[in-house]
KESELUM-221521 format. One line per 4 residues: for each residue x, y, z of N, C-alpha, C. Coordinates in nm, 4 decimals, always signed. Example, Ala and Ser with C-alpha at 12.3 -4.5 7.8 and 13.67 -1.06 7.14 Angstrom:
+1.3190:-0.5690:+0.7800:+1.2300:-0.4500:+0.7800:+1.3200:-0.3300:+0.7800 | +1.2850:-0.2250:+0.7080:+1.3670:-0.1060:+0.7140:+1.2900:+0.0030:+0.7870
***
This chain:
+0.0569:-0.1214:-0.0029:-0.0106:-0.0695:-0.0412:+0.0417:+0.1255:+0.0520 | +0.1847:+0.1114:-0.0269:+0.3298:+0.2633:-0.0327:+0.3158:+0.2825:+0.1259 | +0.2819:+0.4475:+0.0296:+0.3523:+0.4874:+0.2789:+0.2024:+0.5227:+0.3007 | +0.1485:+0.4865:+0.2819:-0.0286:+0.5123:+0.2987:-0.0255:+0.4525:+0.4779
-0.1250:+0.4509:+0.5652:-0.1677:+0.4223:+0.6642:-0.2340:+0.2770:+0.7029 | -0.2129:+0.2290:+0.7340:-0.3182:+0.0521:+0.7886:-0.4168:+0.1113:+0.8640 | -0.5484:+0.1170:+0.7897:-0.6551:+0.1475:+0.8752:-0.7526:+0.0501:+0.8327 | -0.8732:-0.0504:+0.9664:-0.9005:-0.1527:+0.8668:-1.0705:-0.0289:+0.8797
-1.1370:-0.0722:+0.7521:-1.2808:+0.0006:+0.7666:-1.3793:+0.0163:+0.8033 | -1.3482:-0.1212:+0.8803:-1.5327:-0.1095:+1.0017:-1.4532:-0.0051:+1.1160 | -1.3348:+0.0573:+1.1374:-1.2717:+0.1768:+1.2495:-1.3140:+0.2575:+1.2039 | -1.2689:+0.3268:+1.0750:-1.3155:+0.4360:+1.0331:-1.5063:+0.4775:+1.0169
-1.5124:+0.3110:+1.0206:-1.6652:+0.2710:+0.9757:-1.7555:+0.4042:+1.1585 | -1.6622:+0.2955:+1.2287:-1.7101:+0.3301:+1.3560:-1.7011:+0.4906:+1.4171 | -1.5589:+0.5481:+1.3483:-1.5305:+0.6330:+1.3478:-1.6480:+0.7824:+1.3386 | -1.6721:+0.7250:+1.2497:-1.7478:+0.8315:+1.1394:-1.8841:+0.8583:+1.2104
-1.9509:+0.7111:+1.2708:-2.1104:+0.7326:+1.3246:-2.0748:+0.7415:+1.4292 | -1.9724:+0.7669:+1.5502:-1.8842:+0.8711:+1.7007:-1.9418:+1.0137:+1.5963 | -1.8572:+1.0701:+1.5079:-1.8687:+1.1796:+1.4108:-2.0452:+1.2138:+1.3916 | -2.1003:+1.2111:+1.3862:-2.2358:+1.1888:+1.3706:-2.2805:+1.1685:+1.5028
-2.2845:+1.1018:+1.6475:-2.3275:+1.1299:+1.6967:-2.3390:+1.3182:+1.8183 | -2.2355:+1.3083:+1.7478:-2.1497:+1.4377:+1.8437:-2.1992:+1.5431:+1.7379 | -2.2129:+1.5122:+1.6208:-2.3422:+1.5949:+1.5167:-2.4696:+1.6209:+1.5838 | -2.5397:+1.5185:+1.6675:-2.6539:+1.5539:+1.7052:-2.6469:+1.5764:+1.8714
-2.5321:+1.5364:+1.8798:-2.5735:+1.6069:+2.0392:-2.5446:+1.7257:+2.0369 | -2.4970:+1.8450:+1.9500:-2.4782:+2.0035:+1.8926:-2.5981:+1.9803:+1.8531 | -2.7258:+1.9572:+1.8035:-2.8248:+1.9765:+1.7899:-2.9024:+2.0018:+1.8016 | -2.9565:+1.8965:+1.9817:-2.9240:+1.8474:+2.0767:-2.9268:+2.0100:+2.1442
-2.8115:+2.0397:+2.2053:-2.8397:+2.1089:+2.2538:-2.8630:+2.2424:+2.1679 | -2.8685:+2.3001:+2.1461:-2.9100:+2.4205:+2.0237:-3.0357:+2.4253:+2.0577 | -3.1744:+2.3104:+2.1146:-3.3073:+2.2910:+2.1045:-3.3191:+2.3712:+2.2555 | -3.2175:+2.3314:+2.3484:-3.2719:+2.3213:+2.5036:-3.2314:+2.5186:+2.5857
-3.1872:+2.5764:+2.4612:-3.2686:+2.7543:+2.5176:-3.3490:+2.7553:+2.4054 | -3.4868:+2.8072:+2.4973:-3.5892:+2.9281:+2.4256:-3.5971:+3.0938:+2.5162 | -3.6651:+3.0667:+2.3696:-3.7442:+3.2026:+2.4642:-3.9310:+3.1884:+2.5485 | -3.8965:+3.2054:+2.7055:-3.9851:+3.1127:+2.7069:-3.9464:+3.2663:+2.8961
-4.1058:+3.3572:+2.8740:-4.1097:+3.4228:+2.9166:-4.1348:+3.4374:+3.1224 | -4.1770:+3.3101:+3.0467:-4.2052:+3.3013:+3.2038:-4.1482:+3.1554:+3.3010 | -4.0062:+3.0787:+3.2646:-3.9450:+2.9843:+3.3189:-3.9059:+3.0622:+3.4407 | -3.8722:+3.1845:+3.3507:-3.7440:+3.2767:+3.4553:-3.8056:+3.3190:+3.6044
-3.9378:+3.3438:+3.6376:-3.9609:+3.4480:+3.7006:-3.9728:+3.5795:+3.6316 | -4.0691:+3.6912:+3.7854:-4.0748:+3.7536:+3.7480:-3.9187:+3.8663:+3.7608 | -3.8318:+3.8088:+3.9348:-3.7620:+3.8963:+3.9507:-3.6392:+3.8545:+3.8152 | -3.5892:+3.7455:+3.7157:-3.5933:+3.7586:+3.6204:-3.5798:+3.7642:+3.4234
-3.7351:+3.8060:+3.4761:-3.7619:+3.8353:+3.3349:-3.6926:+3.9066:+3.2389 | -3.5758:+3.9993:+3.1987:-3.4824:+4.0103:+3.1393:-3.4142:+3.9026:+3.0828 | -3.3459:+3.7097:+3.1051:-3.3213:+3.6700:+3.0483:-3.3538:+3.6545:+2.9512 | -3.4415:+3.5942:+2.9499:-3.4840:+3.4819:+2.8036:-3.4451:+3.6213:+2.6724
-3.4664:+3.7835:+2.6543:-3.4170:+3.8330:+2.5794:-3.3075:+3.8256:+2.5693 | -3.2396:+3.7988:+2.6752:-3.0398:+3.8287:+2.6294:-3.0115:+3.7099:+2.5918 | -3.0537:+3.6268:+2.6915:-3.0526:+3.4365:+2.6042:-3.0322:+3.4725:+2.4911 | -3.1788:+3.4818:+2.4499:-3.2201:+3.4900:+2.3502:-3.1992:+3.5355:+2.1816
-3.0653:+3.6326:+2.2793:-2.9829:+3.7023:+2.0749:-2.8451:+3.5992:+2.1043 | -2.8625:+3.5811:+2.2063:-2.6990:+3.4730:+2.2142:-2.7199:+3.3720:+2.1363 | -2.8175:+3.3159:+2.1484:-2.8832:+3.1411:+2.1472:-2.9088:+3.1452:+1.9764 | -2.9128:+3.2787:+1.9096:-2.9111:+3.3658:+1.7676:-2.8009:+3.3053:+1.7018
-2.6800:+3.3512:+1.7996:-2.5685:+3.3502:+1.7528:-2.4781:+3.1702:+1.6935 | -2.5637:+3.1222:+1.8947:-2.5138:+2.9824:+1.9111:-2.5773:+2.9139:+1.7852 | -2.7277:+2.9632:+1.7355:-2.7382:+2.8342:+1.5835:-2.6914:+2.8680:+1.5038 | -2.5583:+3.0343:+1.5058:-2.5281:+3.0156:+1.3742:-2.3801:+2.9536:+1.4220
-2.3265:+2.9347:+1.4811:-2.1934:+2.8523:+1.4967:-2.2246:+2.6917:+1.5384 | -2.3613:+2.6872:+1.6075:-2.3868:+2.5049:+1.5995:-2.3820:+2.4488:+1.4511 | -2.4710:+2.5646:+1.3973:-2.5329:+2.5180:+1.2231:-2.3262:+2.4645:+1.1703 | -2.2710:+2.5790:+1.1618:-2.1431:+2.5797:+1.1302:-2.0690:+2.4356:+1.1617
-2.1036:+2.4044:+1.2854:-1.9810:+2.2851:+1.3997:-2.0769:+2.1262:+1.2851 | -2.2142:+2.1845:+1.3127:-2.2623:+2.0550:+1.2381:-2.2392:+2.0476:+1.0479 | -2.2749:+2.1281:+1.0299:-2.1967:+2.0704:+0.9210:-2.0448:+2.0673:+0.8107 | -1.9793:+2.1008:+0.9642:-1.8022:+2.0896:+0.9163:-1.8045:+1.8859:+1.0048
-1.8796:+1.8633:+1.1069:-1.8645:+1.7606:+1.1661:-1.9412:+1.6457:+1.0174 | -2.0608:+1.6522:+0.9298:-2.0967:+1.5718:+0.8632:-2.0537:+1.5764:+0.7410 | -2.0004:+1.6895:+0.6767:-1.8476:+1.6857:+0.6030:-1.7106:+1.6165:+0.6349 | -1.6911:+1.6160:+0.7321:-1.6185:+1.4859:+0.8217:-1.6503:+1.3562:+0.7670
-1.7522:+1.2725:+0.8779:-1.7892:+1.2074:+0.8119:-1.8030:+1.1101:+0.7497 | -1.8901:+1.2370:+0.5836:-1.8580:+1.1218:+0.5124:-1.7576:+1.1279:+0.3902 | -1.6875:+1.1942:+0.4733:-1.5122:+1.1915:+0.3886:-1.4467:+1.0257:+0.4384 | -1.4817:+1.0249:+0.6065:-1.4602:+0.9606:+0.6788:-1.4742:+0.7785:+0.6447
-1.6410:+0.8175:+0.6310:-1.6683:+0.6744:+0.5606:-1.6355:+0.6723:+0.3382 | -1.6097:+0.7463:+0.3523:-1.5891:+0.8083:+0.1583:-1.4518:+0.7024:+0.1871 | -1.3823:+0.7162:+0.2412:-1.1699:+0.7024:+0.3020:-1.2176:+0.4826:+0.2902 | -1.3257:+0.5139:+0.4329:-1.3569:+0.3350:+0.4680:-1.4093:+0.2597:+0.3749
-1.4975:+0.3719:+0.2050:-1.4969:+0.1896:+0.0999:-1.4280:+0.2397:+0.0256 | -1.3497:+0.3121:+0.0165:-1.2223:+0.3369:-0.0560:-1.1206:+0.2138:-0.0232 | -1.0416:+0.2147:+0.1055:-1.0255:+0.1312:+0.1467:-1.0788:-0.0229:+0.1724 | -1.2195:-0.0948:+0.2158:-1.2654:-0.2043:+0.1218:-1.2448:-0.2197:-0.0202
-1.2497:-0.1332:-0.1199:-1.2338:-0.1838:-0.2618:-1.0772:-0.1961:-0.2460 | -1.0064:-0.1371:-0.1902:-0.8274:-0.1024:-0.2569:-0.8527:-0.3056:-0.2004 | -0.8322:-0.3060:-0.0585:-0.8246:-0.4200:+0.0165:-0.8626:-0.5538:-0.0383 | -1.0297:-0.5546:-0.1307:-1.0988:-0.6435:-0.2144:-0.9821:-0.7099:-0.3283
-0.8968:-0.5282:-0.4031:-0.8708:-0.5629:-0.5282:-0.7269:-0.6734:-0.5060 | -0.6331:-0.5793:-0.3928:-0.5554:-0.6810:-0.3414:-0.5176:-0.8055:-0.2887 | -0.6157:-0.8252:-0.2416:-0.6798:-0.9713:-0.2150:-0.6730:-1.0668:-0.3483 | -0.7600:-1.0474:-0.4529:-0.7815:-1.0651:-0.5488:-0.6683:-1.0565:-0.6440
-0.5991:-1.0041:-0.6251:-0.4801:-0.9932:-0.7470:-0.3510:-1.0836:-0.6544 | -0.3604:-1.0696:-0.5008:-0.2558:-1.1682:-0.4570:-0.3271:-1.2830:-0.4503 | -0.4330:-1.3153:-0.4422:-0.4261:-1.4397:-0.5018:-0.5033:-1.5113:-0.6315 | -0.4755:-1.4336:-0.7576:-0.4472:-1.4860:-0.9186:-0.2578:-1.4320:-0.8956
-0.2337:-1.3884:-0.8319:-0.0323:-1.3721:-0.8374:-0.0219:-1.5554:-0.7880 | -0.0937:-1.6486:-0.6858:-0.0435:-1.7361:-0.6348:-0.0955:-1.8298:-0.7420 | -0.1817:-1.8424:-0.7787:-0.2492:-1.9099:-0.9153:-0.1399:-1.9354:-0.9912 | -0.1263:-1.8062:-1.0598:-0.0030:-1.7904:-1.1700:+0.1595:-1.8603:-1.0909
+0.2219:-1.8088:-0.9939:+0.3544:-1.8619:-0.9119:+0.2856:-2.0406:-0.9168 | +0.2078:-2.1011:-0.8905:+0.1617:-2.2127:-0.8928:+0.1510:-2.3228:-1.0014 | +0.1166:-2.2609:-1.1472:+0.1617:-2.3099:-1.2951:+0.2611:-2.2777:-1.3235 | +0.3259:-2.1722:-1.2943:+0.4601:-2.2117:-1.3222:+0.5561:-2.2832:-1.2898
+0.5628:-2.3347:-1.1179:+0.6161:-2.3925:-1.0768:+0.6286:-2.5644:-1.1209 | +0.4906:-2.5840:-1.2007:+0.4832:-2.7199:-1.2288:+0.5702:-2.7806:-1.3494
***
């Protein structure tokens, strides 16, 4: 395989699944902040508007992180698929080489 790094495709797929789980956790965390005027009571009634303004920016950042995690997960899955194909081709070539060597030695 040249200078490449040996990684099992299933390990890569597991890593991609972890990235997708992290993406889901980002999305869930964003949903917990809402403008709910009654949630803080009369004394802290100013808090929802402050939190909502920050939440808008957080939504932008979380969307950016989700997009990057999604891209990374897809790239890792693609690498796993490429490695699987490459391994299968190498196995096939080695099998053909072995059969050719056996014929030549007869």
